[in-house]
Rosetta silent file (secondary structure, phi, psi, omega in degrees, C-alpha in Angstrom):
SEQUENCE: MCGLRPVPDRVRLARRIGVVFGQRSQLWWDLPLRESFALLRHIYRVPAAEHAQRLKNYVDLLDVGPLLDTPVRQLSLGQRMRSEVTAALLHAPEVLFLDEPTIGLDVVSKEAVRSALAALAATGEVTVVLTTHDLDDIERLCRRLVVIDHGRVMHDGTLEELHRAYGSRRRVIVELDGPYGRLEVPSATVDRIEAEGRRQTLSFSPSDTTAAAVIGAVAAAAPLRDLQVAEPDIDEVVRRLYTTPSGVPSGTPLGESLEG
SCORE:     score description
SCORE:     0.000 S_00000001
   1 L     0.000  130.720 -179.344  -26.897   15.236  -19.876 S_00000001
   2 L    55.063   25.748 -179.709  -24.495   14.458  -22.743 S_00000001
   3 L    75.288   12.484 -177.706  -25.504   17.836  -24.192 S_00000001
   4 L  -121.553  158.737  176.229  -29.105   16.633  -24.685 S_00000001
   5 L   -88.998  125.738 -171.766  -32.447   17.385  -23.043 S_00000001
   6 L   -55.752  -39.509 -176.368  -33.618   14.269  -21.176 S_00000001
   7 L   -88.880  -57.687 -178.948  -37.280   14.374  -22.264 S_00000001
   8 L   -60.306  -33.155 -176.070  -37.389   15.928  -25.757 S_00000001
   9 L  -106.627   30.424 -170.487  -34.193   14.078  -26.795 S_00000001
  10 H   -64.359  -31.999 -179.886  -34.866   10.844  -24.921 S_00000001
  11 H   -69.709  -46.174  177.260  -34.394    8.558  -27.943 S_00000001
  12 H   -64.077  -38.609 -178.934  -31.011   10.094  -28.846 S_00000001
  13 H   -65.624  -38.132 -178.381  -30.056   10.124  -25.172 S_00000001
  14 H   -60.289  -28.272  179.244  -30.895    6.424  -24.773 S_00000001
  15 L   -77.531  -12.871 -174.617  -28.224    5.607  -27.346 S_00000001
  16 L  -112.133    3.839  175.706  -25.596    7.460  -25.329 S_00000001
  17 E  -127.817  156.037  172.339  -26.229    6.006  -21.871 S_00000001
  18 E  -121.836  146.080 -179.156  -26.159    2.504  -20.441 S_00000001
  19 E  -134.744  144.435  173.991  -28.244    1.339  -17.480 S_00000001
  20 E  -134.414  114.984  176.868  -28.178   -1.679  -15.202 S_00000001
  21 E  -111.072  133.292 -175.437  -31.055   -2.221  -12.769 S_00000001
  22 L   -58.138  -34.585 -174.678  -30.858   -5.112  -10.341 S_00000001
  23 L  -102.754    0.861 -178.944  -34.472   -6.187  -10.815 S_00000001
  24 E  -130.186  114.748 -173.938  -34.896   -5.417  -14.539 S_00000001
  25 L   -97.179  148.203  171.769  -32.854   -7.371  -17.053 S_00000001
  26 L  -105.740   11.847  178.217  -31.991   -6.510  -20.643 S_00000001
  27 L  -103.134  148.748 -179.520  -30.988  -10.125  -21.280 S_00000001
  28 L   -87.738  122.368 -167.213  -33.327  -12.775  -22.733 S_00000001
  29 L   -55.103  -43.652 -172.918  -33.995  -15.413  -20.097 S_00000001
  30 L   -96.833   -3.580 -178.554  -33.997  -18.557  -22.262 S_00000001
  31 L   -93.351  151.080  170.159  -31.351  -17.573  -24.805 S_00000001
  32 E   -58.911  150.545 -174.768  -27.603  -18.191  -24.556 S_00000001
  33 H   -56.013  -40.810 -178.144  -25.831  -15.050  -23.414 S_00000001
  34 H   -62.628  -30.398  179.013  -24.168  -14.438  -26.794 S_00000001
  35 H   -70.671  -35.835  174.296  -27.604  -14.337  -28.470 S_00000001
  36 H   -62.030  -43.137  178.633  -28.744  -11.588  -26.101 S_00000001
  37 H   -62.998  -37.366  179.418  -25.648   -9.619  -27.008 S_00000001
  38 H   -67.147  -41.074  178.331  -26.378  -10.146  -30.720 S_00000001
  39 H   -63.491  -39.640  179.381  -29.965   -8.931  -30.340 S_00000001
  40 H   -65.028  -30.936  175.624  -28.786   -5.800  -28.539 S_00000001
  41 H   -59.199  -43.159 -179.399  -26.482   -5.040  -31.485 S_00000001
  42 H   -71.833  -37.894 -179.855  -29.523   -4.860  -33.759 S_00000001
  43 H   -61.264  -41.557 -178.254  -31.592   -2.857  -31.262 S_00000001
  44 L   -93.314    0.498  177.742  -28.886   -0.187  -31.022 S_00000001
  45 L    54.853   49.029  178.752  -27.932   -0.530  -34.717 S_00000001
  46 L   -88.245  128.723  176.247  -24.258   -1.042  -33.953 S_00000001
  47 L   -54.193  143.798 -173.509  -22.107   -1.993  -36.974 S_00000001
  48 H   -57.320  -42.989 -177.590  -21.039   -5.621  -36.828 S_00000001
  49 H   -65.082  -42.212  178.452  -17.299   -4.910  -36.754 S_00000001
  50 H   -63.766  -43.497 -179.529  -17.634   -2.386  -33.918 S_00000001
  51 H   -60.850  -44.810 -177.787  -19.855   -4.759  -31.967 S_00000001
  52 H   -61.685  -41.288 -179.314  -17.411   -7.643  -32.364 S_00000001
  53 H   -68.452  -44.960  179.349  -14.483   -5.564  -31.107 S_00000001
  54 H   -64.532  -40.819  179.983  -16.377   -4.173  -28.115 S_00000001
  55 H   -59.027  -45.059  179.153  -17.747   -7.608  -27.283 S_00000001
  56 H   -61.003  -45.948 -177.505  -14.239   -9.044  -27.217 S_00000001
  57 H   -61.710  -49.042 -174.164  -12.939   -6.201  -25.046 S_00000001
  58 H   -78.562  -29.444  174.403  -15.733   -6.281  -22.483 S_00000001
  59 H   -62.241  -41.324  177.439  -16.062  -10.061  -22.395 S_00000001
  60 H   -68.362  -45.309 -176.347  -12.393  -10.178  -21.412 S_00000001
  61 H   -62.465  -41.807 -175.193  -12.659   -7.258  -18.977 S_00000001
  62 H   -98.808    4.715  173.836  -15.729   -8.633  -17.174 S_00000001
  63 L    55.459   51.556  176.982  -14.713  -12.296  -17.464 S_00000001
  64 L  -112.409    5.948  179.397  -17.910  -13.565  -19.104 S_00000001
  65 H   -51.996  -46.844 -179.551  -16.246  -15.514  -21.923 S_00000001
  66 H   -66.767   -9.177 -175.234  -16.979  -18.928  -20.344 S_00000001
  67 H  -100.499   -5.413 -168.776  -20.643  -17.939  -20.017 S_00000001
  68 L   -59.356  -31.697 -178.500  -21.418  -16.989  -23.630 S_00000001
  69 L   -98.451   10.973 -179.659  -23.136  -20.263  -24.511 S_00000001
  70 L   -95.925  130.319  174.181  -25.028  -20.515  -21.216 S_00000001
  71 E   -58.350  142.308 -175.680  -28.751  -19.614  -21.118 S_00000001
  72 H   -56.906  -36.368 -177.948  -29.263  -16.546  -18.963 S_00000001
  73 H   -63.927  -17.036 -179.398  -31.615  -18.445  -16.633 S_00000001
  74 H   -95.059   -1.869 -179.736  -28.714  -20.723  -15.651 S_00000001
  75 L   -79.244  145.751  171.677  -26.382  -17.902  -14.609 S_00000001
  76 L   -70.629  168.238 -179.034  -25.738  -17.157  -10.962 S_00000001
  77 H   -61.827  -41.228  178.969  -26.702  -13.706   -9.698 S_00000001
  78 H   -66.347  -41.284  177.661  -23.082  -12.550   -9.789 S_00000001
  79 H   -64.421  -39.786 -179.628  -22.543  -13.917  -13.314 S_00000001
  80 H   -67.317  -36.646  179.395  -25.740  -12.271  -14.490 S_00000001
  81 H   -64.937  -42.823  177.331  -24.720   -8.905  -13.030 S_00000001
  82 H   -64.709  -34.106  177.663  -21.400   -8.987  -14.900 S_00000001
  83 H   -69.912  -37.018  177.568  -23.292   -9.991  -18.039 S_00000001
  84 H   -63.813  -41.716  178.707  -25.750   -7.117  -17.572 S_00000001
  85 H   -64.014  -42.498  177.097  -22.861   -4.648  -17.319 S_00000001
  86 H   -57.721  -47.581 -179.132  -21.336   -6.114  -20.502 S_00000001
  87 H   -60.293  -37.781 -177.626  -24.656   -5.759  -22.323 S_00000001
  88 H   -71.938  -14.532 -176.098  -25.012   -2.132  -21.208 S_00000001
  89 H  -100.087  -11.058 -169.022  -21.605   -1.252  -22.665 S_00000001
  90 L   -70.346  -17.602  176.848  -21.854   -2.775  -26.147 S_00000001
  91 L   -99.414   15.963  175.696  -23.320    0.339  -27.787 S_00000001
  92 L    58.822   57.498  177.609  -20.468    2.508  -26.387 S_00000001
  93 L   -69.594  154.396  175.918  -22.426    4.689  -23.932 S_00000001
  94 L   -82.324  -29.862 -179.124  -20.837    7.836  -22.548 S_00000001
  95 E  -131.601  136.487  176.318  -22.379    7.268  -19.106 S_00000001
  96 E  -116.203  120.317  178.269  -23.200    3.984  -17.361 S_00000001
  97 E   -99.825  128.502 -179.994  -25.810    4.075  -14.569 S_00000001
  98 E  -122.432  126.981 -179.651  -25.737    1.229  -12.063 S_00000001
  99 E  -109.868  109.323  178.724  -28.471    0.747   -9.463 S_00000001
 100 L    48.754   59.847 -173.519  -27.363   -1.380   -6.469 S_00000001
 101 L   -68.671  -17.467 -178.452  -25.068   -3.610   -8.575 S_00000001
 102 L  -110.582    7.174 -177.085  -23.937   -5.760   -5.635 S_00000001
 103 L   -64.986  132.940  176.846  -27.235   -6.158   -3.782 S_00000001
 104 L    80.630   -0.729 -177.937  -27.967   -9.760   -2.883 S_00000001
 105 L   -85.929  150.714  173.506  -24.569  -11.052   -4.006 S_00000001
 106 L   -75.769  173.508 -173.619  -22.376  -13.353   -1.954 S_00000001
 107 H   -59.872  -43.766 -178.031  -18.916  -12.205   -0.872 S_00000001
 108 H   -65.936  -43.354 -179.238  -17.099  -13.798   -3.816 S_00000001
 109 H   -67.406  -38.152  176.773  -19.562  -12.420   -6.392 S_00000001
 110 H   -59.159  -45.873 -178.740  -19.429   -8.947   -4.860 S_00000001
 111 H   -64.396  -37.553  178.577  -15.672   -8.885   -5.179 S_00000001
 112 H   -64.004  -43.534  179.884  -15.863  -10.073   -8.796 S_00000001
 113 H   -67.006  -43.682  179.645  -18.337   -7.316   -9.702 S_00000001
 114 H   -63.119  -41.455  179.246  -16.353   -4.643   -7.849 S_00000001
 115 H   -62.716  -40.736  179.811  -13.107   -5.710   -9.502 S_00000001
 116 H   -65.379  -43.226 -179.261  -14.754   -5.566  -12.921 S_00000001
 117 H   -68.568  -36.890  176.955  -16.224   -2.104  -12.289 S_00000001
 118 H   -63.593  -41.549  178.234  -12.913   -0.800  -10.939 S_00000001
 119 H   -65.589  -39.003  178.368  -11.162   -2.056  -14.072 S_00000001
 120 H   -63.119  -47.207 -179.557  -13.857   -0.466  -16.238 S_00000001
 121 H   -62.277  -34.354 -178.302  -13.533    2.898  -14.498 S_00000001
 122 H   -67.561  -22.662  179.342   -9.764    2.740  -14.876 S_00000001
 123 H   -70.329  -25.995 -178.576  -10.078    2.587  -18.678 S_00000001
 124 L    73.290   10.746 -176.865  -11.583    6.088  -18.747 S_00000001
 125 L   -83.247  -19.899 -176.984  -13.861    5.052  -21.619 S_00000001
 126 L  -149.616  144.741  174.152  -17.123    5.640  -19.762 S_00000001
 127 E   -84.646  127.365 -178.564  -18.320    7.609  -16.738 S_00000001
 128 E  -103.972  122.580  176.079  -19.793    5.266  -14.136 S_00000001
 129 E  -111.839  120.710 -171.486  -22.607    6.590  -11.901 S_00000001
 130 E  -118.869  128.685  169.416  -23.378    4.231   -9.040 S_00000001
 131 E  -110.133  130.247 -175.829  -26.275    4.308   -6.580 S_00000001
 132 L  -159.213  152.312  169.769  -25.800    1.997   -3.622 S_00000001
 133 L  -104.673   -0.741  178.905  -26.470    1.460    0.068 S_00000001
 134 L   -88.637  105.933 -173.605  -23.452   -0.849    0.308 S_00000001
 135 H   -69.370  -19.525  174.182  -20.757    1.380    1.753 S_00000001
 136 H   -66.784  -32.764  175.052  -18.030   -1.078    0.767 S_00000001
 137 H   -59.331  -42.852 -177.275  -18.949   -0.287   -2.866 S_00000001
 138 H   -63.729  -47.539 -177.872  -18.285    3.375   -2.146 S_00000001
 139 H   -63.655  -34.645 -175.794  -14.904    2.792   -0.543 S_00000001
 140 H   -81.739  -34.810 -164.566  -13.776    0.519   -3.351 S_00000001
 141 H  -115.326  -25.506 -164.382  -15.143    2.312   -6.407 S_00000001
 142 L   -99.163  127.801  172.574  -16.055    5.964   -5.912 S_00000001
 143 L   -91.240  -29.614  176.140  -13.809    8.967   -6.424 S_00000001
 144 L  -123.043  134.647 -174.371  -16.702   11.398   -6.002 S_00000001
 145 E  -124.467  126.088  175.058  -19.430   10.798   -3.438 S_00000001
 146 E  -117.511  117.707  178.839  -22.859   12.470   -3.290 S_00000001
 147 E  -102.420  126.052 -175.733  -24.918   11.726   -0.160 S_00000001
 148 E  -121.756  135.475  176.514  -28.630   12.529   -0.476 S_00000001
 149 E  -130.856  114.744 -179.461  -31.276   12.587    2.254 S_00000001
 150 L    50.754   44.209  175.508  -34.921   13.181    1.283 S_00000001
 151 L    82.316   -0.051 -179.168  -33.872   14.952   -1.907 S_00000001
 152 E  -107.717  132.314  178.845  -31.321   17.207   -0.208 S_00000001
 153 E   -74.779  118.147 -179.437  -27.618   16.949   -0.977 S_00000001
 154 E   -92.637  -29.794 -179.995  -25.815   16.360    2.312 S_00000001
 155 E  -155.841  138.778  175.169  -22.327   15.963    0.870 S_00000001
 156 E  -141.551  104.546 -178.065  -20.740   16.302   -2.556 S_00000001
 157 E   171.412 -160.871 -179.314  -17.020   15.629   -2.702 S_00000001
 158 L   -82.916  165.766  176.647  -14.410   12.981   -2.123 S_00000001
 159 H   -63.732  -37.692  178.851  -14.542   10.293    0.537 S_00000001
 160 H   -62.870  -39.102  178.160  -11.569   11.940    2.247 S_00000001
 161 H   -66.283  -35.233  176.586  -13.472   15.243    2.416 S_00000001
 162 H   -63.485  -44.472  178.999  -16.427   13.433    3.982 S_00000001
 163 H   -61.261  -42.327 -179.530  -14.172   11.982    6.657 S_00000001
 164 H   -65.990  -43.163 -174.655  -12.687   15.407    7.381 S_00000001
 165 H   -67.135  -32.512 -174.223  -16.026   17.197    7.484 S_00000001
 166 L  -110.668   26.787  167.457  -17.654   14.742    9.879 S_00000001
 167 L    65.829   41.371  178.553  -14.833   14.223   12.323 S_00000001
 168 L   -63.319  150.291  177.854  -13.592   10.770   11.396 S_00000001
 169 L  -120.425  132.217  168.590  -11.105    9.144   13.732 S_00000001
 170 E   -89.700  160.983 -179.292   -8.245    6.838   12.812 S_00000001
 171 E  -132.600  139.059  168.618   -7.089    4.289   15.364 S_00000001
 172 E  -108.317  120.806 -178.220   -3.760    2.799   16.290 S_00000001
 173 E  -108.555  120.114 -175.137   -4.244   -0.563   18.012 S_00000001
 174 E  -120.073  147.662  168.763   -1.212   -1.777   19.934 S_00000001
 175 E  -114.052  120.014 -175.475   -0.300   -4.915   21.840 S_00000001
 176 E   -82.986  151.802 -178.165    2.224   -4.151   24.544 S_00000001
 177 L   -87.769   70.519  179.416    5.137   -6.411   25.365 S_00000001
 178 L   124.734  164.593  179.372    4.092   -7.224   28.906 S_00000001
 179 L   -58.755  141.098 -177.833    1.536   -6.062   31.488 S_00000001
 180 L  -160.170  143.541  176.459    1.063   -2.316   31.454 S_00000001
 181 L   -75.632 -170.377  179.741   -1.445    0.184   32.764 S_00000001
 182 L   -60.492  131.532 -178.904   -3.248    2.742   30.678 S_00000001
 183 L   -61.566  145.221  174.440   -0.807    4.425   28.298 S_00000001
 184 L  -114.476  108.811  177.297    0.205    7.997   28.971 S_00000001
 185 L  -130.782  159.616 -178.374    0.757    9.942   25.758 S_00000001
 186 L   -56.642  136.279 -179.322    0.444   13.680   24.999 S_00000001
 187 L   -63.101  -23.032  178.266   -3.191   14.790   24.737 S_00000001
 188 L   -72.817  -14.084 -177.479   -2.258   16.646   21.542 S_00000001
 189 L   -90.578  -43.997 -179.964   -1.439   13.276   19.965 S_00000001
 190 L  -132.945  157.110  178.743   -4.616   11.283   20.720 S_00000001
 191 L  -111.904   -4.396  177.298   -8.064   12.173   22.001 S_00000001
 192 E  -159.523  139.598  176.700   -9.101    8.774   23.411 S_00000001
 193 E  -129.361  127.185  175.716   -7.414    5.649   24.762 S_00000001
 194 E  -113.477  119.850 -175.566   -9.230    2.368   25.395 S_00000001
 195 E  -108.313  130.062  174.989   -7.216   -0.115   27.454 S_00000001
 196 E  -133.594   77.356 -177.433   -7.871   -3.858   27.587 S_00000001
 197 L    67.429 -127.960  179.951   -4.845   -5.329   29.299 S_00000001
 198 L   -72.207  -21.220 -177.738   -1.947   -5.473   26.897 S_00000001
 199 E   -91.762  124.610  179.470   -4.180   -4.365   24.019 S_00000001
 200 E  -134.417  141.692 -177.528   -4.827   -0.630   23.835 S_00000001
 201 E  -116.660  124.799 -178.512   -6.606    1.440   21.201 S_00000001
 202 E  -113.997  122.195 -179.187   -5.677    5.067   20.601 S_00000001
 203 E  -102.636  143.937 -179.002   -8.040    7.247   18.552 S_00000001
 204 E  -154.586  159.436  178.101   -7.004   10.453   16.847 S_00000001
 205 L   -88.069  128.308  178.445   -8.110   12.935   14.213 S_00000001
 206 L   -61.058  -22.487  179.852   -6.221   12.698   10.891 S_00000001
 207 L   -80.157  -16.002 -177.270   -6.387   16.487   10.658 S_00000001
 208 L   -98.950  -32.178 -176.592   -4.550   16.899   13.996 S_00000001
 209 L  -156.699 -174.826 -178.732   -1.777   14.326   13.796 S_00000001
 210 L  -123.152  161.826  176.877   -0.511   11.265   11.936 S_00000001
 211 H   -61.089  -37.426 -179.718   -0.365    7.548   12.660 S_00000001
 212 H   -61.221  -40.571  179.643    3.432    7.796   12.646 S_00000001
 213 H   -66.613  -40.024  179.109    3.339   10.418   15.418 S_00000001
 214 H   -65.109  -45.803  179.867    0.974    8.306   17.520 S_00000001
 215 H   -61.412  -40.526  177.924    3.102    5.191   17.064 S_00000001
 216 H   -61.871  -41.312  179.896    6.195    7.174   17.998 S_00000001
 217 H   -66.707  -38.754  179.425    4.547    8.436   21.185 S_00000001
 218 H   -67.973  -44.643 -179.186    3.436    4.921   22.163 S_00000001
 219 H   -61.188  -32.339  179.015    6.865    3.434   21.460 S_00000001
 220 H   -75.096  -22.155 -175.773    8.417    6.079   23.691 S_00000001
 221 H   -93.628  -30.807 -174.789    5.998    5.248   26.509 S_00000001
 222 L  -157.361  152.968  177.371    6.004    1.438   26.507 S_00000001
 223 L   -71.188  136.922 -176.232    7.589   -1.572   24.747 S_00000001
 224 E  -104.611  143.260  171.572    5.524   -2.825   21.799 S_00000001
 225 E  -101.915  -40.706 -177.215    4.868   -6.380   20.647 S_00000001
 226 E  -158.383  161.518  176.070    2.562   -5.619   17.704 S_00000001
 227 E  -157.787  160.912  172.597    0.431   -2.842   16.221 S_00000001
 228 E  -148.933  154.386  178.031   -2.014   -2.040   13.453 S_00000001
 229 E  -110.502  123.517 -179.729   -3.573    1.123   12.014 S_00000001
 230 E  -104.255  125.850  179.825   -7.349    1.054   11.464 S_00000001
 231 L   -75.094  161.125 -179.911   -8.822    3.462    8.940 S_00000001
 232 L   -58.280  143.477  179.958  -12.040    5.409    9.701 S_00000001
 233 L   -85.413  114.191 -176.891  -15.242    3.387    9.482 S_00000001
 234 H   -65.294  -30.113  177.290  -17.407    4.857    6.709 S_00000001
 235 H   -58.868  -42.985  179.741  -20.544    3.330    8.259 S_00000001
 236 H   -67.179  -38.158  179.695  -19.975    5.437   11.366 S_00000001
 237 H   -63.266  -46.657 -178.918  -19.300    8.557    9.287 S_00000001
 238 H   -67.701  -38.008  176.102  -22.535    8.209    7.314 S_00000001
 239 H   -59.658  -42.932  179.283  -24.506    7.438   10.488 S_00000001
 240 H   -65.004  -37.398  179.487  -23.130   10.641   12.025 S_00000001
 241 H   -61.042  -45.385 -175.995  -24.005   12.591    8.874 S_00000001
 242 H   -77.411  -22.819 -176.902  -27.661   11.504    8.959 S_00000001
 243 H   -98.721  -10.929  175.863  -28.096   11.920   12.718 S_00000001
 244 L   -75.517  130.075 -179.900  -26.408   15.320   13.090 S_00000001
 245 H   -51.677  129.802  178.561  -29.061   18.081   13.085 S_00000001
 246 H    64.042   10.381  179.193  -29.329   19.646    9.628 S_00000001
 247 H    69.245   17.354 -177.629  -26.515   17.395    8.454 S_00000001
 248 L   -97.169  127.095  179.885  -23.960   19.896    9.768 S_00000001
 249 L   -57.245  148.970  176.731  -20.848   18.419   11.415 S_00000001
 250 L   -56.544  131.537  178.998  -20.330   19.078   15.100 S_00000001
 251 L    90.997   -5.394  178.784  -18.485   22.359   15.573 S_00000001
 252 L   -98.785  120.644 -179.369  -19.471   23.744   12.165 S_00000001
 253 L   -59.483  142.448  176.301  -21.619   26.918   12.370 S_00000001
 254 L   -58.815  135.607  179.172  -24.966   26.700   10.641 S_00000001
 255 L    92.197  -13.934  179.319  -24.778   28.269    7.188 S_00000001
 256 L   -75.933  140.258  179.336  -21.047   27.771    6.834 S_00000001
 257 L   -64.967  138.645  177.934  -19.955   26.140    3.610 S_00000001
 258 L  -101.929   13.014 -178.362  -18.812   22.536    3.988 S_00000001
 259 L   -66.295  143.062  174.396  -16.903   22.534    0.713 S_00000001
 260 L    63.812    0.000    0.000  -13.435   21.044    0.722 S_00000001
């Protein structure tokens, strides 16, 4: 990692990585937040001018400016998580490790943390490695996804590749303009139709057709009042991954590479 050996070079390596653990803080509980940041400057021996510039940048990016004079013990969980990320970045690490950064947060705090991490990743200044069981984190933040089960890598690639490999289905949900029986559309267009009166749901594989083709087929069959396109549910994809024998997608021969 970072061209260093993790154990023999652990002191040098510690200066080049940042870590945030949900249950272990690097902030001092009774001190104002800015004092914790100042102490970390001395611990990592960061020159004052560099520290001041980074502090300004990350305080703005993670929106912790209004919190600088607040004792850490008075911060909400979401505010503390953003402050922890700020603290982990002040010594300019090459890699930032985050362990369950949104666990236990309310909806508003989760969105604030995700927005901050997305903005951080967009700067390209640091590689962010995230471990999480919150699949919304994955959809929002991750360009590369590694799924591990009992120490075995089940998937290593993009989210789109995961959807393709494990047979994800997109859905077109339509509301028809008047009473209508079950829609009749070409079987090559959709593989399942669920009818509930005027509301009908058509499922299809993104690798076989497109939402535009499905919508066109429905419009040709019946008058439409409204419609929406629902993207594949990542929860269902991951459930299928863990419950499929050997983690191999249905229809994929054992031993065949799942790359790409």
